C-alpha positions, 0 to 999 in steps of 0.5 A: 326277527319276528319271522324267526320267532314265529318259526321257532314258535311253530316248531315248538308246537309240533308233536314229537313222533313218540307222543311223550316228549312233545305232548300237547301243551296246556294253556297257561293258567291265568293269575286268578288261578294262583299260578306264577311264572318263574320267568321266560327263557330264550328260544334256544333254551326252549329248544334245548329243553325239548331235545330228546337227548337232554339228560339234564332235564328232569324225568316226567312230564314238563308242560309249556305255555304260550304267552299272549304278551308281545307280538310273538307267540313264543312258549315259556316253561311253566313253573311247577305248581304245588299240589292241592292239599290232600292230593298227590301230584300225578306225574305218571307216564299215562298222564303225560300222554293225555291231551289237555282236555282229557286230563283229570283236573286237580281240585283248587286249579279249576274254574267255577264251571269245571269245579262244578262238573268235577263235583258232579262226576265225583258224585257218580263214581261211587255208584259205578264202582259199587255196580262194578264191584257187585258184578265182579263179586257175582261172577266170582261166586258163580265161578267158585260154585261152578268150580266146586260142583265141577271138581266134586262131580269130577272126583265122584264120577271117577269113583263111579266110572272105573273103565275096563268094559267094552261094547263095540256097539257104542260106536257110531259106525262099527266095523264087522270085524269088531263084533265077536259074535251074535249079541255084540250088536247090543249093549248089555249091562248087568246091574247088581243091587246089594244091601251094602254096609249096615245090612244083613248079608251086605254083599248078597245080590238082592237084585240081578237085572240085565239092561239090554240096549239096541243102539241100531234099532233104538230099543231097550229091554230089562231082564230079571234073574231070580235071586233064588235061581240055583246054579252049579257054576263055581260051586252050587248055591243060589245065584245071589250068593255068587258075588259074595262067595267069590269076593270073600274067597279073594279077600281070604287070599289077599285081605288088602286088595278090596278092588281085586276082590270086588272084580273077582265077585263081578267076574264070577257073577258075569260068567253065571248070568251070561250062561243062564241068559245066553247073551254076552255081558259088556258092562256091570253096575253095582248099586247099594240100597243107600244110593238107590234110595237117595237117587229116587229122592234126588229126582223128586220121587217116581210114579208107578201104576201099581197093578191089582196083584201088586198091592201090599201092606207090610211092616218092615224093619229099616236097618238104616233108621233102626225103626219099623217101616209101614209099607202100604201100597194100593192099586193105581197110580202111586208116588214113591219117595226113596224109602217107600220105593226101596221097601216096595222093591224088596217086598215079597208079600204081594201075590202067590208068585212071590219072588217073580212078582218082586222081580217085575216090580224092580224092573218097573222101578228101574224103568221109572227112575231111568226116565226121571234121571234122563229127563231134561229137568235133571240133566240141566240142573247142576244142583241135582247132578251134584246130589246124584253124584253124592249119592252115587259116588261112594255107593255105585261102581261100574266098569264103564268109562266116563266117555262110554256113559256119555255115549250111552246117554246120547243113545238112550235119548234116541230110544222111542217107546216103552222099555220092554220087560222079559219075564222068565216066569211068564204065566203063559209059558214059564221057563222057571219054577220053584223047587227044593234043593235039600231043605232050601226053597229055590228057583229051577229051570223047567228043563231041570237044574243047569239046563238053560237051553230054553231060557237062552233061546227065549232071551236071544230071540227077544234081545235080537242082535241089532245088526241081524235085526236090521239086515234080516237076511234070509238064511237057507240051511242044507245038510251036506253030510250023512248025519241025520237031522243035522240041518234041523239042529243047526237051524234051531240054533241059528234061530235062537240067535235071531237069524231069519232062517227059511228053508231047511233040508238036505243038499243034493249030495252028502259028501261035503267034508267042509261047510260052505257059506254062500253070500248071495248079497255080494257083501251087502249084508256084511254083519250077517256074513261076519257072524256066520263066518265066525260061527262056522269058521269058514269064509263066505263065497259068492258062487254055489258049489252045485248048480242043482241047488235052488236057493230061491229068495235066500240071501245066504245058503249054508251047506253043512259039512262033516266039520260040523258036529251035532 
C-alpha cells in the first residue's frame, strides 16, 4: 500500500507538458500563517482533479500541497485563502505559470524575513518607475519635436522645390547622348532677386545672377547681369523688367493663374539671359528681400572683406520697418547681419562704376552666404534648418526638385578653391558700358545694342563645358569649300565654346559637299565627339578621306563642306 501511495505521489509531482495545469506546487503554509486545510481527498480524487478534461474543476490556478504527516507524501488540495485587506486576489494566467519562488508574495502571508524583503523592494519600485516614466517622456518629446520639424521642413521644402528643371550633369555618370550641346556639361542656375510684397516694383528683378557649377572638374563661378542692360527680346526694356512684364501680361489673360504667370515671367527671363550670356539655363531660383535678410540672420551673419572702393555711407529707407536705415561700411573685414547686408547689396553709392560695383558686391554676399549655409554648423543643426525653411518657404521658388537639390549639395561640398566671379564691365576690357536710350540711362554691349557676340565668347570660355575641359581634345579645322575664311570663322566659333582648336587652314581639295569629322581617338574622347556630331549634323568616321592630309597631333580633324554656311 505504501508503494502505491509513493507511486501516486510521484505522478502528482510531475509537470504537465503545457506548463499550466500541472504548474509547480507551493509548500503548504504552516499554521502560524493563519491558513487551514479543508481536509484531505483520496488519491483517486486528486488525480481526477488534475485531469485535463475535468470540466467540473473551476477555472484558474489551483495549488496543491504535500503533507508531511504520515509515512507517505500524498498531496492534498489547499483551501482557498482570503486575500489580504486592500489587495485583490491574483488568478491570472501569467501568475499560474510562475514557479513558487518567482511568484510575488502577498502581504499578510509572508514570514518576517520575506516581509522585510518585500518592503525593501517596494521602496525601490517608485524610483525605477519615475526613471522609466521620465525616460519615456523625453523620448516622446524628442519624437514630437523631430516629427514637427520634419513635417514643417517637408511642407516648406515642397513649397520651395517645385521641380521641372533638368541638368544632365547632375548625374554621376552621364551618357553623351543626354547632353544636348556644349554647356550641358555644367549646371547653370539663374538667380533672380525681387523686392516682393511691400516694396516698390515688387516683381522687378533687382538682382540677376548666373551660378554655374562644373561637377566634373569641381569648380564654380558667378556671373552678374547688369539690371539696366537694354534688351530687345519680347519688346524693348531694361532686363530687370522682363520678368515683371511677362508675368503681368499672363495675369491679364488668366488673373487666377498665379503659378502660370510666374512661370511665364521665368521663361521670358531665361530666354533673354541665355541669349545675353550664350549658355544654357538649367534651373532658376527666385528670392525676395525678406528671405535674403532672414537667411543671413539665421546663419549668424556673414563676413566680407570690403575693398577700398566699396566703402559706403548712405541713409536708406526701409519699407519693412518704415524707418530710415543708416548704412556705414568702411574698408576691411566687416560683419553683416541680414538688414545691413541687404542694403549694402542694393546701394549704388560706392564708386564711379555705380551699378557694376553693386553687382560685384552682390556676388560677394551670395558667395559668403553660400559658404555659411553649406557649413557643417548649419546642416547639422535642426533648429537652423527649420529657421531656414521658414525663411525660404514663402519667399523662395525654384524649379529644382528636392532630389536635385540634395545631389547639388553633394557636388558643392566637393568644390575646392574660391568661387570665381565674372565681371562684364572688367576694367581691363569692358564688354558693356553705360549709354542712353531716349531719356533713360541704360547699360549697352560695347559692340552695340543687341550684339552679344563678345559677351558670349567671354562667358563660354570662362564657363567651359566640364567634359570638353576634361578631355581637352585637340581639334584641326580645314576648309573644304570655295568659301574664303570659312575655316577661320568656324574655328573662332568653336573656341568660343571652349574647344581646344589647333591647326586652322585649307583642305587639299575644295570639293567637299558635306562636312567630315574624323575621330582619331577611336572613341576615347566620346564627349567631344558627341558635341561635334550634334554641332555639324554628321557622324564621325575613323579614317581620313584624303591621305595627303597631315593631322599631326590632332585628336579630331574637321573638313568643312558646302553644307556649312558662313
